[in-house]
Structure formats: structure tokens, C-alpha cells
mmCIF file as gemmi writes it, N, C-alpha and C atoms, coordinates in Angstrom:
data_model
loop_
_atom_site.group_PDB
_atom_site.id
_atom_site.type_symbol
_atom_site.label_atom_id
_atom_site.label_alt_id
_atom_site.label_comp_id
_atom_site.label_asym_id
_atom_site.label_entity_id
_atom_site.label_seq_id
_atom_site.pdbx_PDB_ins_code
_atom_site.Cartn_x
_atom_site.Cartn_y
_atom_site.Cartn_z
_atom_site.occupancy
_atom_site.B_iso_or_equiv
_atom_site.pdbx_formal_charge
_atom_site.auth_seq_id
_atom_site.auth_asym_id
_atom_site.pdbx_PDB_model_num
ATOM 1 N N . MET Axp A 1 ? -19.928 6.649 -13.622 1 0 ? 1 A 1
ATOM 2 C CA . MET Axp A 1 ? -20.753 5.888 -12.708 1 0 ? 1 A 1
ATOM 3 C C . MET Axp A 1 ? -21.712 5.052 -13.545 1 0 ? 1 A 1
ATOM 4 N N . ALA Axp A 2 ? -21.756 3.773 -13.264 1 0 ? 2 A 1
ATOM 5 C CA . ALA Axp A 2 ? -22.645 2.859 -13.986 1 0 ? 2 A 1
ATOM 6 C C . ALA Axp A 2 ? -23.933 2.67 -13.196 1 0 ? 2 A 1
ATOM 7 N N . LYS Axp A 3 ? -25.017 2.411 -13.915 1 0 ? 3 A 1
ATOM 8 C CA . LYS Axp A 3 ? -26.307 2.146 -13.277 1 0 ? 3 A 1
ATOM 9 C C . LYS Axp A 3 ? -26.675 0.682 -13.47 1 0 ? 3 A 1
ATOM 10 N N . VAL Axp A 4 ? -27.43 0.163 -12.531 1 0 ? 4 A 1
ATOM 11 C CA . VAL Axp A 4 ? -27.951 -1.189 -12.627 1 0 ? 4 A 1
ATOM 12 C C . VAL Axp A 4 ? -29.322 -1.096 -13.28 1 0 ? 4 A 1
ATOM 13 N N . THR Axp A 5 ? -29.552 -1.901 -14.337 1 0 ? 5 A 1
ATOM 14 C CA . THR Axp A 5 ? -30.84 -1.862 -15.037 1 0 ? 5 A 1
ATOM 15 C C . THR Axp A 5 ? -31.878 -2.66 -14.263 1 0 ? 5 A 1
ATOM 16 N N . SER Axp A 6 ? -33.133 -2.628 -14.745 1 0 ? 6 A 1
ATOM 17 C CA . SER Axp A 6 ? -34.212 -3.378 -14.1 1 0 ? 6 A 1
ATOM 18 C C . SER Axp A 6 ? -33.958 -4.885 -14.17 1 0 ? 6 A 1
ATOM 19 N N . LYS Axp A 7 ? -33.12 -5.329 -15.113 1 0 ? 7 A 1
ATOM 20 C CA . LYS Axp A 7 ? -32.766 -6.748 -15.231 1 0 ? 7 A 1
ATOM 21 C C . LYS Axp A 7 ? -31.479 -7.062 -14.464 1 0 ? 7 A 1
ATOM 22 N N . LEU Axp A 8 ? -31.044 -6.135 -13.621 1 0 ? 8 A 1
ATOM 23 C CA . LEU Axp A 8 ? -29.833 -6.254 -12.814 1 0 ? 8 A 1
ATOM 24 C C . LEU Axp A 8 ? -28.578 -6.393 -13.668 1 0 ? 8 A 1
ATOM 25 N N . GLN Axp A 9 ? -28.545 -5.706 -14.79 1 0 ? 9 A 1
ATOM 26 C CA . GLN Axp A 9 ? -27.374 -5.695 -15.655 1 0 ? 9 A 1
ATOM 27 C C . GLN Axp A 9 ? -26.585 -4.415 -15.417 1 0 ? 9 A 1
ATOM 28 N N . VAL Axp A 10 ? -25.259 -4.52 -15.592 1 0 ? 10 A 1
ATOM 29 C CA . VAL Axp A 10 ? -24.369 -3.385 -15.384 1 0 ? 10 A 1
ATOM 30 C C . VAL Axp A 10 ? -23.471 -3.244 -16.612 1 0 ? 10 A 1
ATOM 31 N N . THR Axp A 11 ? -23.243 -2.013 -17.044 1 0 ? 11 A 1
ATOM 32 C CA . THR Axp A 11 ? -22.328 -1.75 -18.145 1 0 ? 11 A 1
ATOM 33 C C . THR Axp A 11 ? -20.988 -1.317 -17.573 1 0 ? 11 A 1
ATOM 34 N N . ILE Axp A 12 ? -19.927 -1.942 -18.058 1 0 ? 12 A 1
ATOM 35 C CA . ILE Axp A 12 ? -18.582 -1.568 -17.617 1 0 ? 12 A 1
ATOM 36 C C . ILE Axp A 12 ? -18.157 -0.342 -18.419 1 0 ? 12 A 1
ATOM 37 N N . PRO Axp A 13 ? -17.697 0.709 -17.758 1 0 ? 13 A 1
ATOM 38 C CA . PRO Axp A 13 ? -17.23 1.886 -18.491 1 0 ? 13 A 1
ATOM 39 C C . PRO Axp A 13 ? -16.108 1.513 -19.465 1 0 ? 13 A 1
ATOM 40 N N . LYS Axp A 14 ? -16.113 2.129 -20.628 1 0 ? 14 A 1
ATOM 41 C CA . LYS Axp A 14 ? -15.175 1.8 -21.697 1 0 ? 14 A 1
ATOM 42 C C . LYS Axp A 14 ? -13.721 1.942 -21.24 1 0 ? 14 A 1
ATOM 43 N N . ALA Axp A 15 ? -13.422 3.002 -20.509 1 0 ? 15 A 1
ATOM 44 C CA . ALA Axp A 15 ? -12.041 3.228 -20.058 1 0 ? 15 A 1
ATOM 45 C C . ALA Axp A 15 ? -11.552 2.078 -19.184 1 0 ? 15 A 1
ATOM 46 N N . LEU Axp A 16 ? -12.411 1.589 -18.293 1 0 ? 16 A 1
ATOM 47 C CA . LEU Axp A 16 ? -12.014 0.469 -17.431 1 0 ? 16 A 1
ATOM 48 C C . LEU Axp A 16 ? -11.895 -0.832 -18.218 1 0 ? 16 A 1
ATOM 49 N N . ALA Axp A 17 ? -12.814 -1.055 -19.154 1 0 ? 17 A 1
ATOM 50 C CA . ALA Axp A 17 ? -12.748 -2.266 -19.973 1 0 ? 17 A 1
ATOM 51 C C . ALA Axp A 17 ? -11.452 -2.296 -20.774 1 0 ? 17 A 1
ATOM 52 N N . GLU Axp A 18 ? -11.074 -1.167 -21.348 1 0 ? 18 A 1
ATOM 53 C CA . GLU Axp A 18 ? -9.83 -1.115 -22.117 1 0 ? 18 A 1
ATOM 54 C C . GLU Axp A 18 ? -8.616 -1.294 -21.213 1 0 ? 18 A 1
ATOM 55 N N . ARG Axp A 19 ? -8.645 -0.665 -20.06 1 0 ? 19 A 1
ATOM 56 C CA . ARG Axp A 19 ? -7.508 -0.733 -19.138 1 0 ? 19 A 1
ATOM 57 C C . ARG Axp A 19 ? -7.26 -2.162 -18.652 1 0 ? 19 A 1
ATOM 58 N N . TYR Axp A 20 ? -8.329 -2.911 -18.393 1 0 ? 20 A 1
ATOM 59 C CA . TYR Axp A 20 ? -8.185 -4.249 -17.841 1 0 ? 20 A 1
ATOM 60 C C . TYR Axp A 20 ? -8.405 -5.357 -18.862 1 0 ? 20 A 1
ATOM 61 N N . GLY Axp A 21 ? -8.522 -4.989 -20.134 1 0 ? 21 A 1
ATOM 62 C CA . GLY Axp A 21 ? -8.608 -5.984 -21.193 1 0 ? 21 A 1
ATOM 63 C C . GLY Axp A 21 ? -9.883 -6.791 -21.207 1 0 ? 21 A 1
ATOM 64 N N . VAL Axp A 22 ? -10.996 -6.173 -20.854 1 0 ? 22 A 1
ATOM 65 C CA . VAL Axp A 22 ? -12.288 -6.853 -20.878 1 0 ? 22 A 1
ATOM 66 C C . VAL Axp A 22 ? -12.933 -6.579 -22.225 1 0 ? 22 A 1
ATOM 67 N N . HIS Axp A 23 ? -13.345 -7.654 -22.905 1 0 ? 23 A 1
ATOM 68 C CA . HIS Axp A 23 ? -13.941 -7.527 -24.237 1 0 ? 23 A 1
ATOM 69 C C . HIS Axp A 23 ? -15.346 -8.115 -24.236 1 0 ? 23 A 1
ATOM 70 N N . ALA Axp A 24 ? -16.127 -7.786 -25.253 1 0 ? 24 A 1
ATOM 71 C CA . ALA Axp A 24 ? -17.485 -8.326 -25.382 1 0 ? 24 A 1
ATOM 72 C C . ALA Axp A 24 ? -17.415 -9.846 -25.392 1 0 ? 24 A 1
ATOM 73 N N . GLY Axp A 25 ? -18.265 -10.479 -24.61 1 0 ? 25 A 1
ATOM 74 C CA . GLY Axp A 25 ? -18.304 -11.936 -24.536 1 0 ? 25 A 1
ATOM 75 C C . GLY Axp A 25 ? -17.44 -12.523 -23.437 1 0 ? 25 A 1
ATOM 76 N N . ASP Axp A 26 ? -16.561 -11.729 -22.839 1 0 ? 26 A 1
ATOM 77 C CA . ASP Axp A 26 ? -15.731 -12.227 -21.735 1 0 ? 26 A 1
ATOM 78 C C . ASP Axp A 26 ? -16.605 -12.491 -20.518 1 0 ? 26 A 1
ATOM 79 N N . GLU Axp A 27 ? -16.198 -13.475 -19.74 1 0 ? 27 A 1
ATOM 80 C CA . GLU Axp A 27 ? -16.885 -13.74 -18.482 1 0 ? 27 A 1
ATOM 81 C C . GLU Axp A 27 ? -16.156 -13.002 -17.368 1 0 ? 27 A 1
ATOM 82 N N . ILE Axp A 28 ? -16.926 -12.509 -16.407 1 0 ? 28 A 1
ATOM 83 C CA . ILE Axp A 28 ? -16.347 -11.845 -15.246 1 0 ? 28 A 1
ATOM 84 C C . ILE Axp A 28 ? -16.938 -12.476 -13.997 1 0 ? 28 A 1
ATOM 85 N N . ALA Axp A 29 ? -16.188 -12.422 -12.93 1 0 ? 29 A 1
ATOM 86 C CA . ALA Axp A 29 ? -16.644 -12.971 -11.656 1 0 ? 29 A 1
ATOM 87 C C . ALA Axp A 29 ? -16.979 -11.823 -10.713 1 0 ? 29 A 1
ATOM 88 N N . TRP Axp A 30 ? -18.022 -11.998 -9.951 1 0 ? 30 A 1
ATOM 89 C CA . TRP Axp A 30 ? -18.435 -11.023 -8.943 1 0 ? 30 A 1
ATOM 90 C C . TRP Axp A 30 ? -18.122 -11.647 -7.591 1 0 ? 30 A 1
ATOM 91 N N . GLU Axp A 31 ? -17.24 -11.003 -6.839 1 0 ? 31 A 1
ATOM 92 C CA . GLU Axp A 31 ? -16.81 -11.561 -5.561 1 0 ? 31 A 1
ATOM 93 C C . GLU Axp A 31 ? -17.08 -10.578 -4.428 1 0 ? 31 A 1
ATOM 94 N N . PRO Axp A 32 ? -17.636 -11.071 -3.324 1 0 ? 32 A 1
ATOM 95 C CA . PRO Axp A 32 ? -17.803 -10.191 -2.163 1 0 ? 32 A 1
ATOM 96 C C . PRO Axp A 32 ? -16.441 -9.884 -1.557 1 0 ? 32 A 1
ATOM 97 N N . ALA Axp A 33 ? -16.247 -8.638 -1.173 1 0 ? 33 A 1
ATOM 98 C CA . ALA Axp A 33 ? -14.994 -8.207 -0.551 1 0 ? 33 A 1
ATOM 99 C C . ALA Axp A 33 ? -15.326 -7.237 0.575 1 0 ? 33 A 1
ATOM 100 N N . GLY Axp A 34 ? -15.818 -7.779 1.664 1 0 ? 34 A 1
ATOM 101 C CA . GLY Axp A 34 ? -16.224 -6.921 2.773 1 0 ? 34 A 1
ATOM 102 C C . GLY Axp A 34 ? -17.511 -6.205 2.434 1 0 ? 34 A 1
ATOM 103 N N . ASP Axp A 35 ? -17.471 -4.876 2.448 1 0 ? 35 A 1
ATOM 104 C CA . ASP Axp A 35 ? -18.659 -4.073 2.154 1 0 ? 35 A 1
ATOM 105 C C . ASP Axp A 35 ? -18.761 -3.707 0.68 1 0 ? 35 A 1
ATOM 106 N N . VAL Axp A 36 ? -17.905 -4.246 -0.159 1 0 ? 36 A 1
ATOM 107 C CA . VAL Axp A 36 ? -17.91 -3.913 -1.579 1 0 ? 36 A 1
ATOM 108 C C . VAL Axp A 36 ? -17.963 -5.19 -2.408 1 0 ? 36 A 1
ATOM 109 N N . ILE Axp A 37 ? -18.157 -5.034 -3.699 1 0 ? 37 A 1
ATOM 110 C CA . ILE Axp A 37 ? -18.154 -6.159 -4.631 1 0 ? 37 A 1
ATOM 111 C C . ILE Axp A 37 ? -16.972 -5.977 -5.566 1 0 ? 37 A 1
ATOM 112 N N . ARG Axp A 38 ? -16.179 -7.008 -5.725 1 0 ? 38 A 1
ATOM 113 C CA . ARG Axp A 38 ? -15.014 -6.974 -6.606 1 0 ? 38 A 1
ATOM 114 C C . ARG Axp A 38 ? -15.402 -7.643 -7.915 1 0 ? 38 A 1
ATOM 115 N N . VAL Axp A 39 ? -15.102 -6.985 -9.035 1 0 ? 39 A 1
ATOM 116 C CA . VAL Axp A 39 ? -15.351 -7.533 -10.357 1 0 ? 39 A 1
ATOM 117 C C . VAL Axp A 39 ? -14.022 -8.015 -10.907 1 0 ? 39 A 1
ATOM 118 N N . VAL Axp A 40 ? -13.944 -9.314 -11.227 1 0 ? 40 A 1
ATOM 119 C CA . VAL Axp A 40 ? -12.687 -9.903 -11.667 1 0 ? 40 A 1
ATOM 120 C C . VAL Axp A 40 ? -12.883 -10.567 -13.028 1 0 ? 40 A 1
ATOM 121 N N . PRO Axp A 41 ? -12.137 -10.137 -14.056 1 0 ? 41 A 1
ATOM 122 C CA . PRO Axp A 41 ? -12.213 -10.827 -15.346 1 0 ? 41 A 1
ATOM 123 C C . PRO Axp A 41 ? -11.788 -12.284 -15.186 1 0 ? 41 A 1
ATOM 124 N N . SER Axp A 42 ? -12.43 -13.194 -15.902 1 0 ? 42 A 1
ATOM 125 C CA . SER Axp A 42 ? -12.137 -14.622 -15.745 1 0 ? 42 A 1
ATOM 126 C C . SER Axp A 42 ? -10.685 -14.917 -16.094 1 0 ? 42 A 1
ATOM 127 N N . GLY Axp A 43 ? -10.152 -15.948 -15.445 1 0 ? 43 A 1
ATOM 128 C CA . GLY Axp A 43 ? -8.777 -16.352 -15.709 1 0 ? 43 A 1
ATOM 129 C C . GLY Axp A 43 ? -7.742 -15.556 -14.955 1 0 ? 43 A 1
ATOM 130 N N . ARG Axp A 44 ? -8.152 -14.641 -14.117 1 0 ? 44 A 1
ATOM 131 C CA . ARG Axp A 44 ? -7.185 -13.843 -13.348 1 0 ? 44 A 1
ATOM 132 C C . ARG Axp A 44 ? -7.261 -14.23 -11.889 1 0 ? 44 A 1
ATOM 133 N N . LYS Axp A 45 ? -6.114 -14.257 -11.255 1 0 ? 45 A 1
ATOM 134 C CA . LYS Axp A 45 ? -6.085 -14.559 -9.828 1 0 ? 45 A 1
ATOM 135 C C . LYS Axp A 45 ? -6.573 -13.341 -9.055 1 0 ? 45 A 1
ATOM 136 N N . THR Axp A 46 ? -7.39 -13.569 -8.057 1 0 ? 46 A 1
ATOM 137 C CA . THR Axp A 46 ? -7.917 -12.453 -7.28 1 0 ? 46 A 1
ATOM 138 C C . THR Axp A 46 ? -7.041 -12.105 -6.096 1 0 ? 46 A 1
ATOM 139 N N . ALA Axp A 47 ? -6.349 -13.097 -5.552 1 0 ? 47 A 1
ATOM 140 C CA . ALA Axp A 47 ? -5.516 -12.838 -4.386 1 0 ? 47 A 1
ATOM 141 C C . ALA Axp A 47 ? -4.274 -13.726 -4.467 1 0 ? 47 A 1
ATOM 142 N N . PRO Axp A 48 ? -3.171 -13.267 -3.909 1 0 ? 48 A 1
ATOM 143 C CA . PRO Axp A 48 ? -1.98 -14.1 -3.912 1 0 ? 48 A 1
ATOM 144 C C . PRO Axp A 48 ? -2.193 -15.354 -3.07 1 0 ? 48 A 1
ATOM 145 N N . ASP Axp A 49 ? -1.452 -16.397 -3.358 1 0 ? 49 A 1
ATOM 146 C CA . ASP Axp A 49 ? -1.56 -17.627 -2.591 1 0 ? 49 A 1
ATOM 147 C C . ASP Axp A 49 ? -1.01 -17.414 -1.179 1 0 ? 49 A 1
ATOM 148 N N . ARG Axp A 50 ? -1.164 -18.416 -0.356 1 0 ? 50 A 1
ATOM 149 C CA . ARG Axp A 50 ? -0.796 -18.3 1.057 1 0 ? 50 A 1
ATOM 150 C C . ARG Axp A 50 ? 0.684 -17.962 1.232 1 0 ? 50 A 1
ATOM 151 N N . GLU Axp A 51 ? 1.538 -18.635 0.47 1 0 ? 51 A 1
ATOM 152 C CA . GLU Axp A 51 ? 2.975 -18.392 0.597 1 0 ? 51 A 1
ATOM 153 C C . GLU Axp A 51 ? 3.336 -16.958 0.226 1 0 ? 51 A 1
ATOM 154 N N . ALA Axp A 52 ? 2.72 -16.433 -0.819 1 0 ? 52 A 1
ATOM 155 C CA . ALA Axp A 52 ? 3 -15.056 -1.23 1 0 ? 52 A 1
ATOM 156 C C . ALA Axp A 52 ? 2.516 -14.072 -0.177 1 0 ? 52 A 1
ATOM 157 N N . ARG Axp A 53 ? 1.338 -14.33 0.393 1 0 ? 53 A 1
ATOM 158 C CA . ARG Axp A 53 ? 0.834 -13.429 1.441 1 0 ? 53 A 1
ATOM 159 C C . ARG Axp A 53 ? 1.758 -13.436 2.642 1 0 ? 53 A 1
ATOM 160 N N . LEU Axp A 54 ? 2.251 -14.617 3.031 1 0 ? 54 A 1
ATOM 161 C CA . LEU Axp A 54 ? 3.182 -14.686 4.159 1 0 ? 54 A 1
ATOM 162 C C . LEU Axp A 54 ? 4.487 -13.964 3.847 1 0 ? 54 A 1
ATOM 163 N N . ARG Axp A 55 ? 4.973 -14.11 2.612 1 0 ? 55 A 1
ATOM 164 C CA . ARG Axp A 55 ? 6.196 -13.418 2.203 1 0 ? 55 A 1
ATOM 165 C C . ARG Axp A 55 ? 5.986 -11.902 2.253 1 0 ? 55 A 1
ATOM 166 N N . PHE Axp A 56 ? 4.839 -11.417 1.757 1 0 ? 56 A 1
ATOM 167 C CA . PHE Axp A 56 ? 4.531 -9.978 1.809 1 0 ? 56 A 1
ATOM 168 C C . PHE Axp A 56 ? 4.471 -9.492 3.25 1 0 ? 56 A 1
ATOM 169 N N . PHE Axp A 57 ? 3.857 -10.302 4.126 1 0 ? 57 A 1
ATOM 170 C CA . PHE Axp A 57 ? 3.748 -9.931 5.534 1 0 ? 57 A 1
ATOM 171 C C . PHE Axp A 57 ? 5.133 -9.843 6.169 1 0 ? 57 A 1
ATOM 172 N N . ASP Axp A 58 ? 5.987 -10.831 5.887 1 0 ? 58 A 1
ATOM 173 C CA . ASP Axp A 58 ? 7.339 -10.812 6.449 1 0 ? 58 A 1
ATOM 174 C C . ASP Axp A 58 ? 8.131 -9.603 5.96 1 0 ? 58 A 1
ATOM 175 N N . GLN Axp A 59 ? 7.988 -9.263 4.677 1 0 ? 59 A 1
ATOM 176 C CA . GLN Axp A 59 ? 8.683 -8.095 4.135 1 0 ? 59 A 1
ATOM 177 C C . GLN Axp A 59 ? 8.185 -6.816 4.806 1 0 ? 59 A 1
ATOM 178 N N . ALA Axp A 60 ? 6.882 -6.721 5.011 1 0 ? 60 A 1
ATOM 179 C CA . ALA Axp A 60 ? 6.323 -5.538 5.672 1 0 ? 60 A 1
ATOM 180 C C . ALA Axp A 60 ? 6.795 -5.449 7.121 1 0 ? 60 A 1
ATOM 181 N N . THR Axp A 61 ? 6.91 -6.594 7.782 1 0 ? 61 A 1
ATOM 182 C CA . THR Axp A 61 ? 7.377 -6.605 9.169 1 0 ? 61 A 1
ATOM 183 C C . THR Axp A 61 ? 8.818 -6.109 9.25 1 0 ? 61 A 1
ATOM 184 N N . VAL Axp A 62 ? 9.649 -6.542 8.339 1 0 ? 62 A 1
ATOM 185 C CA . VAL Axp A 62 ? 11.046 -6.092 8.317 1 0 ? 62 A 1
ATOM 186 C C . VAL Axp A 62 ? 11.105 -4.585 8.091 1 0 ? 62 A 1
ATOM 187 N N . ARG Axp A 63 ? 10.311 -4.077 7.144 1 0 ? 63 A 1
ATOM 188 C CA . ARG Axp A 63 ? 10.301 -2.625 6.89 1 0 ? 63 A 1
ATOM 189 C C . ARG Axp A 63 ? 9.855 -1.857 8.122 1 0 ? 63 A 1
ATOM 190 N N . GLN Axp A 64 ? 8.823 -2.356 8.801 1 0 ? 64 A 1
ATOM 191 C CA . GLN Axp A 64 ? 8.322 -1.672 9.989 1 0 ? 64 A 1
ATOM 192 C C . GLN Axp A 64 ? 9.374 -1.662 11.095 1 0 ? 64 A 1
ATOM 193 N N . ARG Axp A 65 ? 10.068 -2.763 11.284 1 0 ? 65 A 1
ATOM 194 C CA . ARG Axp A 65 ? 11.112 -2.81 12.32 1 0 ? 65 A 1
ATOM 195 C C . ARG Axp A 65 ? 12.242 -1.838 12.001 1 0 ? 65 A 1
ATOM 196 N N . ARG Axp A 66 ? 12.575 -1.725 10.71 1 0 ? 66 A 1
ATOM 197 C CA . ARG Axp A 66 ? 13.622 -0.76 10.323 1 0 ? 66 A 1
ATOM 198 C C . ARG Axp A 66 ? 13.184 0.665 10.627 1 0 ? 66 A 1
ATOM 199 N N . ARG Axp A 67 ? 11.914 0.959 10.37 1 0 ? 67 A 1
ATOM 200 C CA . ARG Axp A 67 ? 11.412 2.314 10.641 1 0 ? 67 A 1
ATOM 201 C C . ARG Axp A 67 ? 11.466 2.642 12.123 1 0 ? 67 A 1
ATOM 202 N N . LYS Axp A 68 ? 11.168 1.654 12.962 1 0 ? 68 A 1
ATOM 203 C CA . LYS Axp A 68 ? 11.12 1.905 14.403 1 0 ? 68 A 1
ATOM 204 C C . LYS Axp A 68 ? 12.485 1.814 15.065 1 0 ? 68 A 1
ATOM 205 N N . ALA Axp A 69 ? 13.466 1.244 14.375 1 0 ? 69 A 1
ATOM 206 C CA . ALA Axp A 69 ? 14.805 1.101 14.952 1 0 ? 69 A 1
ATOM 207 C C . ALA Axp A 69 ? 15.444 2.479 15.097 1 0 ? 69 A 1
ATOM 208 N N . PRO Axp A 70 ? 16.258 2.665 16.129 1 0 ? 70 A 1
ATOM 209 C CA . PRO Axp A 70 ? 16.938 3.955 16.271 1 0 ? 70 A 1
ATOM 210 C C . PRO Axp A 70 ? 17.867 4.185 15.089 1 0 ? 70 A 1
ATOM 211 N N . LEU Axp A 71 ? 17.978 5.42 14.707 1 0 ? 71 A 1
ATOM 212 C CA . LEU Axp A 71 ? 18.844 5.767 13.581 1 0 ? 71 A 1
ATOM 213 C C . LEU Axp A 71 ? 20.291 5.521 13.954 1 0 ? 71 A 1
ATOM 214 N N . SER Axp A 72 ? 21.084 5.096 12.987 1 0 ? 72 A 1
ATOM 215 C CA . SER Axp A 72 ? 22.502 4.876 13.273 1 0 ? 72 A 1
ATOM 216 C C . SER Axp A 72 ? 23.179 6.227 13.485 1 0 ? 72 A 1
ATOM 217 N N . GLY Axp A 73 ? 24.084 6.263 14.414 1 0 ? 73 A 1
ATOM 218 C CA . GLY Axp A 73 ? 24.809 7.501 14.691 1 0 ? 73 A 1
ATOM 219 C C . GLY Axp A 73 ? 24.057 8.454 15.602 1 0 ? 73 A 1
ATOM 220 N N . THR Axp A 74 ? 23.029 7.986 16.285 1 0 ? 74 A 1
ATOM 221 C CA . THR Axp A 74 ? 22.308 8.885 17.17 1 0 ? 74 A 1
ATOM 222 C C . THR Axp A 74 ? 22.893 8.891 18.575 1 0 ? 74 A 1
ATOM 223 N N . ALA Axp A 75 ? 24.055 8.293 18.747 1 0 ? 75 A 1
ATOM 224 C CA . ALA Axp A 75 ? 24.729 8.432 20.025 1 0 ? 75 A 1
ATOM 225 C C . ALA Axp A 75 ? 24.962 9.913 20.24 1 0 ? 75 A 1
ATOM 226 N N . GLY Axp A 76 ? 24.87 10.625 19.135 1 0 ? 76 A 1
ATOM 227 C CA . GLY Axp A 76 ? 24.611 12.036 19.165 1 0 ? 76 A 1
ATOM 228 C C . GLY Axp A 76 ? 25.764 12.974 19.222 1 0 ? 76 A 1
ATOM 229 N N . GLU Axp A 77 ? 26.015 13.474 20.408 1 0 ? 77 A 1
ATOM 230 C CA . GLU Axp A 77 ? 26.902 14.607 20.533 1 0 ? 77 A 1
ATOM 231 C C . GLU Axp A 77 ? 28.286 14.327 19.961 1 0 ? 77 A 1
ATOM 232 N N . ALA Axp A 78 ? 28.78 13.125 20.109 1 0 ? 78 A 1
ATOM 233 C CA . ALA Axp A 78 ? 30.108 12.809 19.595 1 0 ? 78 A 1
ATOM 234 C C . ALA Axp A 78 ? 30.144 12.935 18.082 1 0 ? 78 A 1
ATOM 235 N N . SER Axp A 79 ? 29.075 12.549 17.425 1 0 ? 79 A 1
ATOM 236 C CA . SER Axp A 79 ? 29.07 12.624 15.968 1 0 ? 79 A 1
ATOM 237 C C . SER Axp A 79 ? 28.815 14.045 15.473 1 0 ? 79 A 1
ATOM 238 N N . ARG Axp A 80 ? 28.249 14.884 16.3 1 0 ? 80 A 1
ATOM 239 C CA . ARG Axp A 80 ? 27.956 16.266 15.888 1 0 ? 80 A 1
ATOM 240 C C . ARG Axp A 80 ? 29.161 17.19 16.042 1 0 ? 80 A 1
ATOM 241 N N . GLY Axp A 81 ? 30.01 16.862 16.969 1 0 ? 81 A 1
ATOM 242 C CA . GLY Axp A 81 ? 31.143 17.73 17.212 1 0 ? 81 A 1
ATOM 243 C C . GLY Axp A 81 ? 30.861 18.768 18.285 1 0 ? 81 A 1
ATOM 244 N N . TRP Axp A 82 ? 29.692 18.705 18.924 1 0 ? 82 A 1
ATOM 245 C CA . TRP Axp A 82 ? 29.354 19.603 20.014 1 0 ? 82 A 1
ATOM 246 C C . TRP Axp A 82 ? 28.389 18.914 20.952 1 0 ? 82 A 1
ATOM 247 N N . THR Axp A 83 ? 28.301 19.442 22.167 1 0 ? 83 A 1
ATOM 248 C CA . THR Axp A 83 ? 27.365 18.886 23.145 1 0 ? 83 A 1
ATOM 249 C C . THR Axp A 83 ? 26.207 19.84 23.319 1 0 ? 83 A 1
ATOM 250 N N . ARG Axp A 84 ? 25.177 19.355 23.942 1 0 ? 84 A 1
ATOM 251 C CA . ARG Axp A 84 ? 24 20.181 24.193 1 0 ? 84 A 1
ATOM 252 C C . ARG Axp A 84 ? 24.366 21.393 25.058 1 0 ? 84 A 1
ATOM 253 N N . GLU Axp A 85 ? 25.199 21.173 26.04 1 0 ? 85 A 1
ATOM 254 C CA . GLU Axp A 85 ? 25.598 22.27 26.923 1 0 ? 85 A 1
ATOM 255 C C . GLU Axp A 85 ? 26.334 23.357 26.147 1 0 ? 85 A 1
ATOM 256 N N . GLU Axp A 86 ? 27.209 22.94 25.223 1 0 ? 86 A 1
ATOM 257 C CA . GLU Axp A 86 ? 27.929 23.92 24.411 1 0 ? 86 A 1
ATOM 258 C C . GLU Axp A 86 ? 26.962 24.72 23.542 1 0 ? 86 A 1
ATOM 259 N N . LEU Axp A 87 ? 25.92 24.088 23.088 1 0 ? 87 A 1
ATOM 260 C CA . LEU Axp A 87 ? 24.944 24.786 22.246 1 0 ? 87 A 1
ATOM 261 C C . LEU Axp A 87 ? 24.286 25.927 23.033 1 0 ? 87 A 1
ATOM 262 N N . TYR Axp A 88 ? 23.948 25.672 24.295 1 0 ? 88 A 1
ATOM 263 C CA . TYR Axp A 88 ? 23.271 26.699 25.083 1 0 ? 88 A 1
ATOM 264 C C . TYR Axp A 88 ? 24.238 27.787 25.554 1 0 ? 88 A 1
ATOM 265 N N . GLU Axp A 89 ? 25.523 27.495 25.563 1 0 ? 89 A 1
ATOM 266 C CA . GLU Axp A 89 ? 26.49 28.499 25.993 1 0 ? 89 A 1
ATOM 267 C C . GLU Axp A 89 ? 26.936 29.415 24.877 1 0 ? 89 A 1
ATOM 268 N N . ARG Axp A 90 ? 26.642 29.063 23.647 1 0 ? 90 A 1
ATOM 269 C CA . ARG Axp A 90 ? 27.072 29.877 22.506 1 0 ? 90 A 1
ATOM 270 C C . ARG Axp A 90 ? 26.36 31.225 22.536 1 0 ? 90 A 1
ATOM 271 N N . GLY Axp A 91 ? 27.093 32.233 22.259 1 0 ? 91 A 1
ATOM 272 C CA . GLY Axp A 91 ? 26.511 33.565 22.164 1 0 ? 91 A 1
ATOM 273 C C . GLY Axp A 91 ? 26.383 34.279 23.491 1 0 ? 91 A 1
ATOM 274 N N . ARG Axp A 92 ? 26.598 33.608 24.575 1 0 ? 92 A 1
ATOM 275 C CA . ARG Axp A 92 ? 26.512 34.263 25.874 1 0 ? 92 A 1
ATOM 276 C C . ARG Axp A 92 ? 27.823 34.949 26.214 1 0 ? 92 A 1
ATOM 277 N N . THR Axp A 93 ? 27.718 36.024 26.899 1 0 ? 93 A 1
ATOM 278 C CA . THR Axp A 93 ? 28.931 36.694 27.364 1 0 ? 93 A 1
ATOM 279 C C . THR Axp A 93 ? 29.434 35.981 28.585 1 0 ? 93 A 1
ATOM 280 N N . ARG Axp A 94 ? 30.731 35.902 28.717 1 0 ? 94 A 1
ATOM 281 C CA . ARG Axp A 94 ? 31.307 35.157 29.832 1 0 ? 94 A 1
ATOM 282 C C . ARG Axp A 94 ? 31.814 36.041 30.889 1 0 ? 94 A 1
């Protein structure tokens, strides 16, 4: 956890600086992101362009539709080799 000094300075933890390639003298951008602040090293894109966002949205929509689609072969009893009625009759004396 980093602290803000009286001069409003913040130290980036070493592990994060190494992970994201931030070095002494590099410029970073501070961007509002809702209720949080995003720290972005200079020269890096913060968000995909409009076309990429639309492509991601379309891909997510296709995945969601596949999840909600009925499973193939759920016509059921024919593919199982038995019917529901036969299941309840098993084990009963006749």
C-alpha cells in the first residue's frame, strides 16, 4: 500500500513498476475511471478503439447466445434410449 505525501507524491511499489516496465524518469498519466484513478505509463493505450470495442461486444453477444441456446440432442428420450415413464417403472413389481 502506497501513501500520499504532504506534497501529493506517490511511490509506485517496486513489484508493480517492474511488472509494467515503469522506470525512473518515465511519465505516467492519471485518469479518472469511475470511482477509482487509473495510472497509465505514457505511450500506452488505455482503452481499445471503437471498432475493437464493438468487435469485443459482438463476440460476447455470440458467446451469450450460445450459452442460452438449448443443448443439441435434448429432444431427449430418443437419444437416451429410454422414456421418463420407463424410468419410473423400473424396479417395480408387475
